[in-house]
All heavy atoms as an XYZ file, in Angstrom:
905
protein
N       0.837     -1.191     -0.004
C      -0.010      0.017      0.001
C       0.876      1.227     -0.009
O       1.898      1.303      0.679
C      -0.898      0.027      1.242
C      -2.059     -0.926      1.142
S      -3.284     -0.705      2.450
C      -2.376     -1.313      3.847
N       0.465      2.254     -0.771
C       1.217      3.495     -0.773
C       0.762      4.380      0.392
O      -0.121      4.031      1.138
C       1.092      4.222     -2.108
C      -0.375      4.637     -2.432
O      -1.071      5.087     -1.560
N      -0.771      4.441     -3.693
N       1.385      5.559      0.505
C       1.103      6.427      1.643
C      -0.330      6.941      1.675
O      -0.842      7.337      2.712
C       2.095      7.606      1.626
N      -0.999      6.972      0.527
C      -2.361      7.500      0.486
C      -3.422      6.408      0.640
O      -4.576      6.705      0.757
C      -2.594      8.258     -0.812
C      -1.736      9.512     -0.927
C      -1.977     10.241     -2.252
O      -2.473      9.657     -3.203
N      -1.554     11.484     -2.317
N      -3.015      5.142      0.610
C      -3.938      4.028      0.707
C      -4.061      3.615      2.180
O      -3.091      3.496      2.889
C      -3.430      2.799     -0.118
O      -3.244      3.241     -1.454
C      -4.411      1.673     -0.054
N      -5.298      3.492      2.624
C      -5.552      3.079      4.024
C      -6.522      1.942      4.062
O      -7.431      1.838      3.229
C      -6.151      4.241      4.801
C      -5.254      5.438      4.935
C      -5.855      6.497      5.836
O      -6.403      6.142      6.899
N      -5.762      7.733      5.454
N      -6.333      1.049      5.010
C      -7.282     -0.017      5.269
C      -8.524      0.582      5.913
O      -8.404      1.495      6.729
C      -6.707     -1.072      6.181
C      -5.543     -1.897      5.635
C      -4.986     -2.789      6.743
C      -5.968     -2.720      4.453
N      -9.693      0.081      5.549
C     -10.933      0.530      6.206
C     -11.040     -0.199      7.516
O     -11.239     -1.444      7.552
C     -12.131      0.218      5.301
C     -13.482      0.647      5.874
C     -13.547      2.159      6.124
C     -14.604      0.234      4.945
N     -10.860      0.509      8.598
C     -10.973     -0.042      9.940
C     -11.725      0.949     10.802
O     -11.893      2.129     10.417
C      -9.577     -0.272     10.585
O      -8.926      0.959     10.755
C      -8.714     -1.187      9.742
N     -12.154      0.482     11.955
C     -12.832      1.386     12.870
C     -11.936      2.506     13.318
O     -12.349      3.662     13.431
C     -13.325      0.597     14.097
C     -14.084      1.389     15.173
C     -15.351      1.986     14.574
C     -14.445      0.480     16.334
N     -10.650      2.221     13.491
C      -9.676      3.209     13.937
C      -9.507      4.365     12.982
O      -9.212      5.486     13.352
C      -8.359      2.573     14.284
C      -8.352      1.667     15.490
C      -8.995      0.305     15.239
O      -9.083     -0.124     14.044
O      -9.398     -0.355     16.205
N      -9.581      4.125     11.668
C      -9.342      5.183     10.722
C     -10.622      5.591      9.964
O     -10.550      6.227      8.906
C      -8.231      4.818      9.729
C      -8.577      3.737      8.776
O      -9.716      3.308      8.700
N      -7.587      3.239      8.048
N     -11.758      5.249     10.482
C     -13.030      5.612      9.847
C     -13.175      7.125      9.687
O     -13.818      7.590      8.750
C     -14.185      5.018     10.630
C     -15.465      4.771      9.897
C     -15.287      3.896      8.683
C     -16.511      4.130     10.842
N     -12.561      7.880     10.545
C     -12.649      9.338     10.461
C     -11.988      9.907      9.215
O     -12.356     10.978      8.760
N     -11.057      9.183      8.636
C     -10.376      9.678      7.417
C     -11.106      9.228      6.151
O     -10.803      9.703      5.045
C      -8.956      9.121      7.391
N     -12.076      8.306      6.296
C     -12.797      7.786      5.162
C     -13.541      8.877      4.402
O     -14.104      9.796      5.018
C     -13.764      6.705      5.619
C     -14.541      6.035      4.515
C     -13.914      5.167      3.628
C     -15.889      6.319      4.295
C     -14.601      4.539      2.612
C     -16.606      5.706      3.272
C     -15.946      4.820      2.450
N     -13.522      8.838      3.113
C     -14.175      9.812      2.224
C     -13.725     11.265      2.559
O     -14.524     12.178      2.692
C     -15.692      9.686      2.323
C     -16.443     10.381      1.191
O     -15.805     10.673      0.153
O     -17.635     10.648      1.360
N     -12.390     11.379      2.737
C     -11.796     12.689      2.974
C     -12.384     13.363      4.218
O     -12.513     14.579      4.286
C     -11.867     13.601      1.759
C     -11.040     13.094      0.605
O      -9.974     12.510      0.830
O     -11.488     13.262     -0.561
N     -12.806     12.591      5.179
C     -13.334     13.099      6.454
C     -14.815     13.498      6.423
O     -15.339     13.951      7.445
N     -15.486     13.267      5.304
C     -16.901     13.654      5.216
C     -17.746     12.770      6.127
O     -18.721     13.265      6.740
C     -17.383     13.534      3.777
C     -16.778     14.574      2.814
C     -17.298     14.326      1.405
C     -17.108     15.978      3.288
N     -17.423     11.494      6.277
C     -18.193     10.639      7.187
C     -18.030     11.141      8.608
O     -19.022     11.249      9.357
C     -17.732      9.172      7.082
C     -18.565      8.169      7.829
C     -18.542      6.822      7.127
C     -18.084      7.996      9.214
N     -16.801     11.472      9.006
C     -16.563     11.975     10.377
C     -17.320     13.282     10.595
O     -17.861     13.526     11.670
C     -15.063     12.163     10.563
N     -17.328     14.155      9.575
C     -18.064     15.432      9.689
C     -19.576     15.209      9.874
O     -20.210     15.891     10.669
C     -17.794     16.294      8.476
N     -20.121     14.237      9.132
C     -21.539     13.910      9.261
C     -21.851     13.346     10.656
O     -22.851     13.702     11.273
C     -21.976     12.934      8.167
N     -20.982     12.489     11.133
C     -21.152     11.923     12.482
C     -21.075     13.032     13.505
O     -21.959     13.107     14.403
C     -20.015     10.877     12.730
C     -20.241     10.144     14.025
C     -20.919      8.943     14.044
C     -19.672     10.645     15.199
C     -21.085      8.240     15.230
C     -19.824      9.947     16.397
C     -20.518      8.731     16.430
N     -20.113     13.912     13.401
C     -19.950     15.018     14.378
C     -21.162     15.954     14.315
O     -21.652     16.387     15.395
C     -18.667     15.773     14.093
N     -21.670     16.240     13.165
C     -22.827     17.116     13.060
C     -24.072     16.528     13.694
O     -24.815     17.214     14.389
C     -23.115     17.463     11.572
N     -24.288     15.222     13.481
C     -25.456     14.559     14.043
C     -25.298     14.434     15.567
O     -26.259     14.615     16.311
C     -25.648     13.186     13.415
C     -26.344     13.294     12.081
O     -27.569     13.273     12.040
N     -25.588     13.397     11.027
N     -24.074     14.165     16.044
C     -23.834     14.089     17.475
C     -24.070     15.451     18.144
O     -24.647     15.538     19.194
C     -22.421     13.586     17.776
C     -22.075     13.404     19.247
C     -23.007     12.461     19.932
C     -20.621     12.944     19.368
N     -23.662     16.506     17.466
C     -23.856     17.871     18.005
C     -25.357     18.161     18.139
O     -25.775     18.726     19.151
C     -23.214     18.895     17.066
C     -23.331     20.292     17.524
C     -22.600     21.236     16.556
C     -22.733     22.693     17.039
N     -22.074     23.617     16.116
N     -26.162     17.724     17.160
C     -27.600     17.915     17.246
C     -28.204     17.143     18.417
O     -29.109     17.635     19.094
C     -28.252     17.516     15.932
C     -27.982     18.459     14.760
C     -28.515     17.824     13.458
C     -28.621     19.808     14.963
N     -27.740     15.936     18.625
C     -28.248     15.105     19.736
C     -27.874     15.774     21.064
O     -28.723     15.874     21.992
C     -27.714     13.670     19.641
C     -28.395     12.954     18.498
C     -27.912     12.948     20.958
C     -27.866     11.584     18.223
N     -26.646     16.197     21.217
C     -26.192     16.849     22.453
C     -27.006     18.108     22.696
O     -27.444     18.395     23.827
C     -24.694     17.133     22.424
C     -23.903     15.835     22.469
C     -24.275     18.030     23.591
C     -22.427     15.980     22.195
N     -27.268     18.879     21.652
C     -28.071     20.091     21.791
C     -29.493     19.723     22.262
O     -30.025     20.416     23.116
C     -28.102     20.827     20.447
O     -28.912     21.976     20.530
N     -30.040     18.701     21.649
C     -31.420     18.289     22.051
C     -31.455     17.797     23.481
O     -32.389     18.138     24.225
C     -31.905     17.202     21.089
C     -33.341     16.821     21.410
O     -34.245     17.652     21.185
O     -33.574     15.676     21.871
N     -30.431     17.063     23.899
C     -30.371     16.587     25.297
C     -30.297     17.796     26.252
O     -30.937     17.806     27.307
C     -29.146     15.685     25.491
C     -29.218     14.323     24.829
C     -27.842     13.704     24.784
C     -30.203     13.426     25.535
N     -29.514     18.774     25.865
C     -29.384     19.957     26.675
C     -30.666     20.812     26.704
O     -31.059     21.305     27.762
C     -28.211     20.829     26.190
C     -27.831     21.902     27.155
O     -27.746     21.666     28.330
N     -27.601     23.095     26.641
N     -31.332     20.940     25.565
C     -32.537     21.722     25.467
C     -33.723     21.100     26.147
O     -34.604     21.773     26.643
C     -32.895     21.995     23.976
C     -31.900     22.933     23.314
O     -31.126     23.605     24.022
O     -31.893     22.950     22.073
N     -33.770     19.741     26.113
C     -34.920     19.042     26.635
C     -34.493     17.900     27.576
O     -34.727     16.729     27.333
C     -35.788     18.477     25.506
C     -36.294     19.595     24.588
C     -37.170     19.095     23.448
N     -36.493     18.097     22.636
C     -37.079     16.974     22.209
N     -38.349     16.737     22.468
N     -36.438     16.122     21.457
N     -33.864     18.223     28.699
C     -33.313     17.167     29.585
C     -34.387     16.336     30.266
O     -34.105     15.219     30.712
C     -32.468     17.956     30.601
C     -33.062     19.282     30.628
C     -33.527     19.564     29.211
N     -35.609     16.822     30.341
C     -36.681     16.059     30.989
C     -37.442     15.180     30.021
O     -38.266     14.378     30.438
C     -37.647     17.011     31.698
C     -36.974     17.790     32.797
N     -36.505     17.200     33.926
C     -36.676     19.118     32.908
C     -35.934     18.113     34.696
N     -36.045     19.280     34.089
N     -37.142     15.272     28.730
C     -37.747     14.363     27.726
C     -36.910     13.074     27.767
O     -35.770     13.051     27.313
C     -37.687     15.004     26.344
C     -38.327     14.150     25.287
O     -38.600     12.958     25.533
O     -38.613     14.725     24.208
N     -37.503     11.994     28.306
C     -36.735     10.785     28.502
C     -36.724      9.843     27.287
O     -36.307      8.692     27.387
C     -37.216     10.047     29.756
C     -38.642      9.572     29.653
O     -39.339      9.894     28.662
O     -39.111      8.850     30.578
N     -37.188     10.330     26.153
C     -37.143      9.502     24.953
C     -35.672      9.357     24.504
O     -34.874     10.267     24.642
C     -37.952     10.124     23.811
C     -39.470     10.043     24.103
C     -40.254     10.601     22.970
N     -40.076     12.087     23.007
C     -40.592     12.899     22.100
N     -41.251     12.406     21.068
N     -40.398     14.189     22.201
N     -35.384      8.197     23.944
C     -34.017      7.872     23.518
C     -33.687      8.640     22.271
O     -34.460      8.702     21.300
C     -33.895      6.371     23.235
O     -34.202      5.656     24.434
C     -32.509      6.008     22.741
N     -32.510      9.256     22.254
C     -31.991      9.864     21.044
C     -31.050      8.846     20.407
O     -30.252      8.212     21.076
C     -31.167     11.139     21.360
C     -32.004     12.345     21.672
C     -32.728     12.254     22.942
N     -33.227     13.608     23.355
C     -33.895     13.782     24.482
N     -34.181     12.753     25.269
N     -34.325     14.990     24.804
N     -31.145      8.703     19.079
C     -30.385      7.651     18.403
C     -29.504      8.262     17.303
O     -29.957      9.113     16.532
C     -31.346      6.677     17.775
C     -30.750      5.499     17.099
C     -31.765      4.647     16.407
C     -32.048      3.400     17.151
N     -32.982      2.521     16.424
N     -28.258      7.827     17.271
C     -27.328      8.206     16.213
C     -26.975      6.935     15.468
O     -26.577      5.953     16.076
C     -26.061      8.801     16.831
C     -24.927      9.157     15.891
C     -25.360     10.240     14.898
C     -23.721      9.622     16.624
N     -27.207      6.899     14.189
C     -27.021      5.687     13.394
C     -26.063      5.922     12.256
O     -26.178      6.913     11.517
C     -28.405      5.241     12.806
O     -29.342      5.093     13.881
C     -28.270      3.932     12.052
N     -25.142      5.005     12.104
C     -24.247      4.938     10.963
C     -24.551      3.643     10.247
O     -24.420      2.562     10.848
C     -22.761      4.991     11.379
C     -21.754      4.620     10.266
C     -21.840      5.508      9.077
C     -20.336      4.569     10.831
N     -24.995      3.746      9.009
C     -25.272      2.539      8.198
C     -24.320      2.570      7.007
O     -24.268      3.595      6.276
C     -26.744      2.484      7.708
C     -26.965      1.324      6.785
C     -27.687      2.483      8.895
N     -23.592      1.505      6.797
C     -22.698      1.401      5.663
C     -23.156      0.187      4.868
O     -23.379     -0.882      5.369
C     -21.255      1.220      6.079
C     -20.724      2.408      6.849
S     -18.963      2.253      7.280
C     -18.218      2.647      5.726
N     -23.285      0.408      3.542
C     -23.673     -0.650      2.618
C     -22.541     -0.927      1.665
O     -21.913     -0.008      1.137
C     -24.901     -0.212      1.793
O     -25.966      0.107      2.658
N     -22.249     -2.224      1.468
C     -21.152     -2.669      0.652
C     -21.705     -3.471     -0.523
O     -22.384     -4.499     -0.289
C     -20.175     -3.525      1.441
C     -19.574     -2.765      2.597
C     -20.244     -2.694      3.833
C     -18.338     -2.133      2.490
C     -19.686     -2.018      4.891
C     -17.785     -1.464      3.549
C     -18.464     -1.414      4.767
N     -21.468     -3.045     -1.755
C     -21.940     -3.717     -2.936
C     -20.726     -4.184     -3.747
O     -19.961     -3.384     -4.222
C     -22.841     -2.807     -3.818
C     -23.345     -3.548     -5.039
C     -24.045     -2.263     -2.970
N     -20.580     -5.534     -3.931
C     -19.443     -6.001     -4.673
C     -19.601     -5.796     -6.180
O     -20.722     -5.866     -6.715
C     -19.428     -7.519     -4.352
C     -20.823     -7.842     -4.038
C     -21.432     -6.608     -3.410
N     -18.536     -5.490     -6.871
C     -18.502     -5.387     -8.325
C     -17.447     -6.392     -8.821
O     -16.268     -6.292     -8.490
C     -18.098     -3.968     -8.725
S     -19.252     -2.722     -8.194
N     -17.928     -7.347     -9.587
C     -17.063     -8.424    -10.086
C     -16.613     -8.165    -11.518
O     -17.290     -7.491    -12.310
C     -17.783     -9.748    -10.017
N     -15.423     -8.669    -11.849
C     -14.882     -8.667    -13.173
C     -14.355    -10.029    -13.459
O     -13.443    -10.509    -12.740
C     -13.811     -7.568    -13.316
C     -13.199     -7.518    -14.670
N     -13.929     -7.219    -15.804
C     -11.917     -7.683    -15.089
C     -13.124     -7.247    -16.855
N     -11.896     -7.568    -16.441
N     -14.896    -10.732    -14.417
C     -14.509    -12.108    -14.780
C     -14.556    -13.014    -13.530
O     -13.616    -13.726    -13.275
C     -13.143    -12.122    -15.448
C     -13.116    -11.397    -16.757
C     -11.771    -11.468    -17.429
O     -10.765    -11.867    -16.842
N     -11.720    -11.026    -18.674
N     -15.623    -12.911    -12.791
C     -15.869    -13.730    -11.639
C     -14.959    -13.488    -10.424
O     -14.889    -14.257     -9.489
C     -15.798    -15.226    -12.017
C     -17.043    -15.969    -11.539
O     -18.058    -15.322    -11.188
N     -16.951    -17.274    -11.550
N     -14.198    -12.401    -10.427
C     -13.352    -12.026     -9.334
C     -13.836    -10.688     -8.787
O     -14.292     -9.810     -9.565
C     -11.887    -11.877     -9.740
C     -11.238    -13.234    -10.082
O     -11.570    -14.227     -9.379
O     -10.471    -13.279    -11.026
N     -13.640    -10.461     -7.550
C     -14.013     -9.165     -6.935
C     -13.056     -8.104     -7.457
O     -11.837     -8.178     -7.270
C     -13.925     -9.243     -5.396
C     -14.332     -7.977     -4.649
C     -15.813     -7.660     -4.893
C     -14.062     -8.162     -3.164
N     -13.605     -7.128     -8.126
C     -12.795     -6.057     -8.748
C     -12.779     -4.838     -7.827
O     -11.725     -4.197     -7.639
C     -13.396     -5.695    -10.105
C     -12.596     -4.663    -10.844
O     -11.351     -4.825    -10.903
O     -13.194     -3.675    -11.321
N     -13.936     -4.460     -7.272
C     -14.005     -3.322     -6.372
C     -15.314     -3.447     -5.558
O     -16.146     -4.305     -5.834
C     -13.982     -1.991     -7.164
C     -15.134     -1.781     -8.089
C     -14.890     -0.581     -9.016
N     -16.011     -0.400     -9.920
C     -16.267     -1.104    -11.002
N     -15.474     -2.106    -11.344
N     -17.327     -0.857    -11.740
N     -15.438     -2.596     -4.621
C     -16.648     -2.578     -3.739
C     -17.177     -1.151     -3.640
O     -16.407     -0.255     -3.318
C     -16.315     -3.127     -2.324
C     -17.529     -3.061     -1.406
C     -15.751     -4.543     -2.406
N     -18.437     -0.967     -3.969
C     -19.050      0.351     -3.812
C     -19.568      0.425     -2.357
O     -20.217     -0.477     -1.892
C     -20.213      0.503     -4.762
C     -19.816      0.592     -6.202
C     -21.035      0.758     -7.125
C     -20.617      0.796     -8.568
N     -21.810      0.947     -9.464
N     -19.223      1.512     -1.727
C     -19.633      1.728     -0.337
C     -20.507      2.968     -0.255
O     -20.130      4.021     -0.761
C     -18.415      1.899      0.585
C     -18.824      2.166      2.001
C     -17.490      0.714      0.497
N     -21.665      2.776      0.371
C     -22.531      3.903      0.658
C     -22.664      4.015      2.169
O     -22.687      2.997      2.854
C     -23.914      3.683      0.040
C     -23.922      3.658     -1.472
C     -25.317      3.391     -2.032
O     -26.296      3.475     -1.260
O     -25.422      3.151     -3.237
N     -22.751      5.239      2.649
C     -22.933      5.373      4.108
C     -23.977      6.466      4.342
O     -24.185      7.355      3.534
C     -21.642      5.681      4.814
C     -20.996      6.995      4.437
C     -21.352      8.206      5.094
C     -20.041      7.058      3.439
C     -20.750      9.403      4.727
C     -19.447      8.253      3.095
C     -19.799      9.412      3.751
O     -19.222     10.608      3.406
N     -24.633      6.335      5.488
C     -25.622      7.339      5.913
C     -25.493      7.468      7.411
O     -25.468      6.478      8.150
C     -27.037      6.866      5.534
C     -28.117      7.870      5.910
C     -29.490      7.346      5.687
C     -29.834      7.484      4.220
N     -31.265      7.201      3.952
N     -25.417      8.700      7.893
C     -25.387      8.991      9.296
C     -26.673      9.774      9.587
O     -26.938     10.802      8.948
C     -24.134      9.854      9.691
C     -24.131     10.120     11.188
C     -22.891      9.146      9.269
N     -27.451      9.279     10.536
C     -28.735      9.925     10.868
C     -28.928     10.000     12.365
O     -28.233      9.296     13.131
C     -29.922      9.170     10.226
O     -29.918      7.849     10.723
C     -29.836      9.160      8.731
N     -29.851     10.798     12.771
C     -30.267     10.873     14.180
C     -31.774     10.930     14.226
O     -32.436     11.308     13.264
C     -29.661     12.134     14.900
C     -30.253     13.395     14.385
N     -31.379     13.936     14.914
C     -29.874     14.175     13.398
C     -31.653     15.050     14.293
N     -30.760     15.241     13.338
N     -32.325     10.501     15.369
C     -33.765     10.632     15.594
C     -34.062     10.388     17.050
O     -33.165     10.081     17.842
C     -34.568      9.705     14.683
C     -34.374      8.246     15.071
O     -33.538      7.898     15.874
N     -35.153      7.353     14.462
N     -35.286     10.519     17.425
C     -35.708     10.191     18.775
C     -36.589      8.961     18.607
O     -37.660      9.014     18.034
C     -36.511     11.354     19.435
C     -35.576     12.561     19.509
C     -37.014     10.942     20.785
C     -36.313     13.830     20.013
N     -36.115      7.856     19.102
C     -36.824      6.595     18.910
C     -36.505      5.644     20.066
O     -35.704      5.971     20.952
C     -36.454      5.972     17.567
N     -37.068      4.456     19.983
C     -36.780      3.436     20.956
C     -35.315      2.958     20.869
O     -34.677      3.142     19.868
N     -34.856      2.330     21.916
C     -33.462      1.861     21.937
C     -33.354      0.464     21.345
O     -34.107     -0.407     21.736
C     -32.972      1.876     23.391
C     -31.528      1.555     23.487
N     -30.540      2.437     23.142
C     -30.909      0.429     23.869
C     -29.368      1.878     23.342
N     -29.574      0.639     23.772
N     -32.465      0.288     20.439
C     -32.136     -1.037     19.867
C     -30.663     -1.249     19.964
O     -29.918     -0.625     19.250
C     -32.599     -1.112     18.418
C     -34.076     -0.967     18.195
C     -34.432     -0.912     16.722
O     -33.605     -1.254     15.895
O     -35.598     -0.549     16.406
N     -30.217     -2.077     20.864
C     -28.811     -2.319     21.000
C     -28.397     -2.214     22.456
O     -29.209     -2.227     23.334
N     -27.129     -2.112     22.668
C     -26.579     -2.053     24.005
C     -26.737     -0.649     24.582
O     -26.566      0.347     23.864
C     -25.119     -2.402     23.928
C     -24.482     -2.462     25.288
C     -23.087     -2.921     25.195
N     -22.482     -2.662     26.504
C     -21.383     -3.226     26.905
N     -20.761     -4.074     26.145
N     -20.857     -2.935     28.100
N     -27.035     -0.563     25.846
C     -27.187      0.718     26.500
C     -25.949      1.042     27.293
O     -25.403      0.246     28.029
C     -28.383      0.649     27.431
C     -28.675      1.974     28.133
C     -29.929      1.867     28.950
O     -31.016      2.013     28.422
O     -29.794      1.652     30.182
N     -25.388      2.254     27.081
C     -24.239      2.731     27.832
C     -24.598      4.082     28.418
O     -25.463      4.799     27.887
C     -23.042      2.934     26.916
S     -22.506      1.360     26.156
N     -23.931      4.481     29.507
C     -24.202      5.747     30.133
C     -23.012      6.639     29.954
O     -21.876      6.257     30.241
C     -24.480      5.563     31.631
O     -25.625      4.701     31.753
C     -24.776      6.884     32.282
N     -23.235      7.856     29.438
C     -22.217      8.855     29.300
C     -22.421      9.985     30.269
O     -23.567     10.215     30.688
C     -22.210      9.409     27.872
C     -21.878      8.355     26.813
C     -22.529      8.715     25.490
C     -20.410      8.176     26.652
N     -21.397     10.661     30.666
C     -21.488     11.740     31.622
C     -21.330     13.086     30.920
O     -20.355     13.274     30.205
C     -20.353     11.605     32.692
O     -20.497     10.328     33.305
C     -20.482     12.667     33.747
N     -22.292     13.977     31.080
C     -22.121     15.308     30.478
C     -21.059     16.111     31.249
O     -20.978     16.016     32.445
C     -23.484     15.968     30.612
C     -24.166     15.227     31.712
C     -23.555     13.865     31.783
N     -20.193     16.812     30.539
C     -19.156     17.578     31.146
C     -18.979     18.896     30.417
O     -18.901     18.901     29.207
C     -17.833     16.788     31.123
C     -16.659     17.585     31.680
C     -15.499     16.697     31.955
C     -14.251     17.466     32.328
N     -14.427     18.489     33.298
N     -18.941     19.977     31.143
C     -18.714     21.310     30.560
C     -17.197     21.505     30.467
O     -16.487     21.463     31.457
C     -19.333     22.450     31.406
C     -20.808     22.194     31.577
C     -19.022     23.815     30.794
C     -21.663     22.254     30.324
N     -16.719     21.724     29.234
C     -15.322     22.009     29.006
C     -15.275     23.137     27.987
O     -15.974     23.113     26.979
C     -14.544     20.798     28.460
C     -14.523     19.625     29.392
S     -13.552     18.226     28.846
C     -14.386     17.769     27.322
N     -14.484     24.178     28.283
C     -14.415     25.355     27.409
C     -15.796     25.920     27.123
O     -16.123     26.265     25.995
C     -13.709     24.981     26.069
C     -12.315     24.481     26.288
O     -11.605     25.025     27.168
O     -11.932     23.555     25.573
N     -16.613     25.981     28.138
C     -17.976     26.547     28.063
C     -18.881     25.825     27.112
O     -19.885     26.366     26.669
C     -17.897     28.039     27.711
C     -17.173     28.858     28.766
C     -17.170     30.315     28.398
C     -16.384     31.092     29.470
N     -16.359     32.513     29.160
N     -18.577     24.570     26.746
C     -19.434     23.758     25.884
C     -19.652     22.412     26.536
O     -18.769     21.865     27.200
C     -18.739     23.556     24.514
C     -18.578     24.871     23.776
C     -17.910     24.689     22.452
N     -18.723     23.848     21.568
C     -18.218     23.205     20.508
N     -16.969     23.277     20.219
N     -19.016     22.451     19.773
N     -20.816     21.845     26.293
C     -21.123     20.530     26.883
C     -20.585     19.449     25.958
O     -20.733     19.475     24.741
C     -22.618     20.330     27.094
C     -22.899     18.981     27.796
S     -24.611     18.802     28.304
C     -25.381     18.423     26.745
N     -19.942     18.430     26.569
C     -19.436     17.252     25.885
C     -19.934     16.032     26.652
O     -20.374     16.157     27.767
C     -17.915     17.266     25.830
C     -17.344     18.445     25.099
N     -17.115     18.449     23.792
C     -16.937     19.671     25.580
C     -16.600     19.623     23.429
N     -16.484     20.380     24.496
N     -19.841     14.897     25.988
C     -20.152     13.646     26.674
C     -18.872     12.849     26.846
O     -18.081     12.704     25.920
C     -21.153     12.848     25.864
C     -22.503     13.471     25.681
C     -23.358     12.623     24.744
C     -23.224     13.663     26.997
N     -18.631     12.383     28.073
C     -17.413     11.640     28.372
C     -17.767     10.226     28.815
O     -18.880      9.983     29.294
C     -16.546     12.334     29.456
C     -16.091     13.699     28.957
C     -17.310     12.478     30.762
N     -16.829      9.307     28.621
C     -17.030      7.942     29.063
C     -15.737      7.375     29.585
O     -14.654      7.926     29.318
C     -17.584      7.073     27.926
C     -16.575      6.846     26.788
C     -15.757      5.752     26.773
C     -16.521      7.791     25.747
C     -14.858      5.583     25.746
C     -15.630      7.605     24.730
C     -14.795      6.495     24.711
N     -15.860      6.328     30.370
C     -14.685      5.615     30.887
C     -14.810      4.161     30.466
O     -15.912      3.601     30.366
C     -14.599      5.747     32.385
N     -13.685      3.540     30.216
C     -13.737      2.120     29.783
C     -13.810      1.153     30.981
O     -13.684      1.552     32.124
C     -12.471      1.806     28.973
O     -11.336      2.038     29.765
N     -14.057     -0.080     30.676
C     -14.077     -1.172     31.657
C     -15.112     -0.977     32.767
O     -14.898     -1.384     33.901
C     -12.706     -1.382     32.276
O     -11.771     -1.650     31.268
N     -16.208     -0.308     32.455
C     -17.280     -0.191     33.443
C     -17.044      0.766     34.549
O     -17.831      0.800     35.506
N     -15.981      1.556     34.510
C     -15.710      2.535     35.571
C     -16.588      3.748     35.340
O     -17.019      3.992     34.248
C     -14.247      2.934     35.649
O     -13.876      3.443     34.372
C     -13.390      1.756     35.991
N     -16.816      4.518     36.408
C     -17.670      5.671     36.314
C     -16.835      6.883     35.826
O     -15.790      7.202     36.405
C     -18.262      5.999     37.682
C     -19.323      7.040     37.672
O     -19.426      7.778     36.664
O     -20.072      7.129     38.641
N     -17.276      7.535     34.760
C     -16.520      8.691     34.207
C     -16.469      9.854     35.164
O     -15.680     10.743     34.995
C     -17.130      9.113     32.866
N     -17.333      9.818     36.203
C     -17.343     10.940     37.162
C     -16.354     10.792     38.254
O     -16.182     11.612     39.110
C     -18.730     11.083     37.767
C     -19.798     11.465     36.725
C     -21.162     11.409     37.326
N     -21.481     10.028     37.656
C     -22.541      9.628     38.292
N     -23.402     10.470     38.718
N     -22.745      8.358     38.552
N     -15.595      9.633     38.288
C     -14.637      9.410     39.340
C     -13.563     10.501     39.327
O     -12.992     10.786     38.301
C     -13.999      8.050     39.191
C     -14.982      6.895     39.435
C     -14.327      5.558     39.225
O     -13.170      5.461     38.857
N     -15.094      4.493     39.454
N     -13.197     11.043     40.514
C     -12.250     12.147     40.573
C     -10.882     11.759     40.020
O     -10.195     12.562     39.438
C     -12.169     12.522     42.024
C     -13.233     11.736     42.733
C     -13.789     10.754     41.786
N     -10.456     10.503     40.211
C      -9.115     10.150     39.773
C      -8.986     10.184     38.233
O      -7.889     10.159     37.712
C      -8.712      8.759     40.280
C      -9.544      7.603     39.803
C     -10.656      7.258     40.793
O     -11.419      8.096     41.209
O     -10.810      6.145     41.117
N     -10.098     10.275     37.507
C     -10.045     10.364     36.059
C      -9.904     11.813     35.592
O      -9.755     12.082     34.428
C     -11.262      9.723     35.397
C     -11.425      8.213     35.626
C     -12.722      7.750     35.007
C     -10.257      7.448     35.074
N      -9.963     12.754     36.551
C      -9.782     14.161     36.203
C     -10.896     14.752     35.383
O     -10.686     15.583     34.531
N     -12.159     14.317     35.634
C     -13.270     14.762     34.800
C     -14.268     15.594     35.579
O     -15.398     15.766     35.181
C     -14.007     13.527     34.180
C     -13.163     12.663     33.303
C     -13.971     11.456     32.831
C     -12.727     13.446     32.057
N     -13.839     16.223     36.701
C     -14.745     17.073     37.428
C     -15.031     18.326     36.592
O     -14.241     18.716     35.730
C     -14.172     17.527     38.777
C     -13.623     16.437     39.660
C     -12.197     16.046     39.298
O     -11.365     16.912     39.032
O     -11.916     14.862     39.314
N     -16.166     18.968     36.894
C     -16.454     20.231     36.209
C     -15.395     21.238     36.503
O     -14.916     21.348     37.620
C     -17.828     20.785     36.650
C     -18.952     19.977     36.050
O     -18.721     19.312     35.020
O     -20.083     20.017     36.621
N     -15.050     22.029     35.491
C     -14.000     23.002     35.665
C     -14.586     24.309     36.147
O     -15.708     24.645     35.942
C     -13.300     23.249     34.308
C     -12.606     22.027     33.828
C     -12.106     22.162     32.423
O     -12.633     23.003     31.631
O     -11.178     21.437     32.067
């Protein structure tokens, strides 16, 4: 692979399509965070969805290329999947969502996530 060729992995998904997928994800996440902040007493689930479709293109019975389509959307709907809890945190006068791995609480003082 040359310097411009990258494997499609979860770790480098942000670089896919010249960063447009990452920008769409960030924009939808921003809308969800804004809605959570504007309507904190509305207990309906907010959902952020990334759907990627892969369509094989064959040439002489061999895989020649793969067409990839993606869509990033948000809505308020029921929960389908695993439930995780994120902690809202004000940083630089903006609200962000933080998480901690391995089931630890993101609000624990030793993680340095107290409100500034």
